[in-house]
Each structure stands twice: as C-alpha cells, then as structure tokens.
C-alpha positions as CSV (number, residue, x, y, z in Angstrom):
1,M,5.3,45.3,4.5
2,N,3.2,45.6,7.7
3,P,-0.4,44.3,7.7
4,L,-1.9,47.7,7.1
5,Q,0.2,48.2,4.0
6,R,-0.7,44.7,2.8
7,I,-4.4,45.3,3.3
8,V,-4.2,48.6,1.4
9,A,-2.3,46.8,-1.4
10,G,-5.1,44.1,-1.5
11,E,-2.7,41.3,-0.4
12,K,-3.9,38.3,1.7
13,L,-3.0,38.3,5.4
14,T,-1.8,35.3,7.3
15,S,-4.2,33.7,9.9
16,D,-2.0,35.2,12.7
17,E,-2.4,38.7,11.2
18,M,-6.1,38.3,10.9
19,D,-6.3,37.0,14.5
20,N,-4.3,40.1,15.6
21,I,-6.9,42.3,14.0
22,Y,-10.1,40.5,14.9
23,L,-9.3,39.2,18.4
24,S,-8.6,42.7,19.7
25,T,-11.4,43.9,21.9
26,R,-10.4,47.5,21.1
27,C,-10.4,48.4,24.8
28,R,-7.5,50.9,24.2
29,A,-5.3,49.3,26.9
30,C,-2.5,49.0,24.3
31,D,-2.9,52.7,23.4
32,D,-2.4,53.6,27.1
33,V,0.8,51.7,27.5
34,C,2.4,52.5,24.1
35,P,5.6,54.4,24.9
36,V,5.4,56.4,21.6
37,D,1.7,57.1,21.5
38,I,0.8,55.0,18.5
39,P,-3.0,54.9,18.2
40,I,-3.1,51.1,17.9
41,T,-6.8,50.8,18.5
42,D,-7.5,53.3,15.7
43,I,-5.2,51.4,13.3
44,I,-7.0,48.1,14.1
45,Q,-10.4,49.7,13.5
46,Y,-9.1,51.1,10.2
47,E,-7.8,47.7,9.2
48,R,-11.1,46.1,9.9
49,Q,-12.9,48.8,7.9
50,L,-10.7,48.2,4.9
51,L,-11.0,44.5,5.1
52,A,-14.8,44.8,5.3
53,Q,-14.8,47.1,2.2
54,Q,-12.7,44.6,0.4
55,G,-15.1,41.8,1.3
56,K,-12.3,40.0,3.3
57,E,-13.6,40.1,6.8
58,P,-14.1,36.7,8.5
59,A,-17.4,35.1,7.9
60,K,-18.1,35.0,11.6
61,T,-17.7,38.8,11.9
62,T,-20.1,39.2,9.0
63,A,-22.6,36.9,10.7
64,I,-22.3,38.7,14.0
65,S,-22.9,42.1,12.4
66,K,-25.9,40.8,10.5
67,N,-27.4,39.4,13.7
68,I,-26.9,42.6,15.6
69,I,-28.6,44.6,12.8
70,E,-31.4,42.2,12.2
71,R,-32.0,40.6,15.6
72,N,-30.4,43.0,18.1
73,S,-28.3,40.1,19.3
74,P,-24.7,39.1,18.3
75,G,-25.6,35.4,18.6
76,G,-28.9,35.8,16.7
77,M,-31.0,34.8,19.7
78,D,-34.4,36.3,20.2
79,P,-33.7,39.2,22.6
80,S,-36.8,38.4,24.7
81,T,-35.6,34.9,25.5
82,R,-31.8,35.3,25.1
83,F,-31.1,35.2,28.8
84,Y,-33.0,31.9,29.3
85,E,-31.4,30.4,26.2
86,L,-28.0,31.2,27.5
87,Q,-29.0,29.9,31.0
88,M,-29.8,26.5,29.4
89,I,-26.7,26.5,27.2
90,L,-24.4,27.3,30.2
91,K,-26.4,25.1,32.6
92,L,-27.0,27.9,35.1
93,P,-29.5,27.6,37.9
94,K,-33.0,28.6,36.9
95,I,-34.2,32.0,37.9
96,P,-37.9,32.7,37.8
97,R,-39.1,35.0,35.1
98,S,-40.1,38.5,36.0
99,P,-43.8,39.1,35.8
100,I,-43.1,42.2,33.7
C-alpha cells in the first residue's frame, strides 16, 4: 500500500513517510517535472488534511498552526518585536528601529 492508501485505512506511517509529507514546501516543482503529470503537491496537501482530521499530524505542525491563528506568527513571537527577537537569536548586526 502507498502512504495515501495507508492514511485512508487509518494505518500508522513510518517516520520517513511522515517526513516526505511534512518536509515538502509544496512549491509545485515536483509537479512541473513529473513526466506523467501526477499532481504530487495536491496529493501531499490531501494527505496532510487527512492526517489532521485523524489527529495524527506532528505536534510541531499543530503548534505552528495554532501560533499563526493566535499570534499571526509561526514561531509564536509577538509580531511587533519578531524582527528584533530573530535579530538577537541569529546574532545579526543591530538596525535602528523605525520611528513609525
């Protein structure tokens, strides 16, 4: 059985199969090069949807979704200070704040 069939059947996926589903950026590059026009990105999105409905999506994905909905930020940072928090985390040179 392929991963989609296993998801539909409610079976557990291997960590490699979960990685294949959740590490995709869904940029559609694979769709562009597929010689038989398989809509790979659409399949990945459908697999993610089914896993979420079954309560089987990775905890990190759930946390990111919650942060986006509640804080408008995937990492849960305050949007008004997010740039400066990342600047400190990444040890980037300081840029003066805009007076706006």
